[in-house]
N, C-alpha and C positions, 0 to 999 in steps of 0.2 A: 035234779042238779047233776047227778052222775051221768045221766044220759046226754046231757047237753055238752059236757066237756069233750068227748071224742069228736063230736060233730064240729064244735067250735075250733078245735085244734086242726082238724082236717081243712076247714075253711081258711084258716090262717096260712097253712102250708101251701094251699093252692093259690092264694092271693100273692104270696111272696114269689112262688115259682113263675107265675104268669106275669107279675108286675116287673120282674127283673129282666125281662127279655125285650128291652127297648133299644137295643143297639143294632137295629136292622140296617143292613147295607144293600143298596140296590145294585150297584156295579162295583167292581174292584176300584178302590181309590176314591169312592164317594160315600157320603153318609146323608141321612135325613134328620132334620131338626124336628122339634115338637110341633112347629107350625106347618110341617109338611114339605118345606123347601128342601131340595136335594142339591148338593154341590160338592166340589172336590174337597178332600180331606185337608185339614189345617196343617201348616208346617210346624212340626213339633221340635225341630232342631234348635238347640240353644247356642247362643254366641259364645265364643271363647272368652273365658274369664281373664280380664286384664290383671296384670301383676304390677305393683308399684313398689319401688325401692325407697325406703325412708332413710334419709341421712341422719346422722347423729345431731340432734338439736340441742344437746347439752353443752357443746363447746362454746366458749365465749371468745369473742374477738378482742384480743389484747393489743392490737395495733392502734396507735393514735393517728387520727386523721382530721382534716379540716373541711368544714362545709362552706357554703357560699358566704356566710356572714363572718368568716375568718376565725371562728371559735374552734379551738382544738378540743377534742374529747375522745374517749375510747368507750367501747361497749362492754 
């Protein structure tokens, strides 16, 4: 059992170091997918975040007004 542990840990280290080298680029600005296809790099720029200004929605309309039916009311 003690003889198996160093060999097993060496195998794990080798698998990790070899397995993590999958970012192979053939030309500058291109990359290869798992299926073997090679094309230009994806656009990674993000759009500008929009900003919205929220008005105070707690104000109440105290003015009285009339609608089409002629009925006066306030909000």
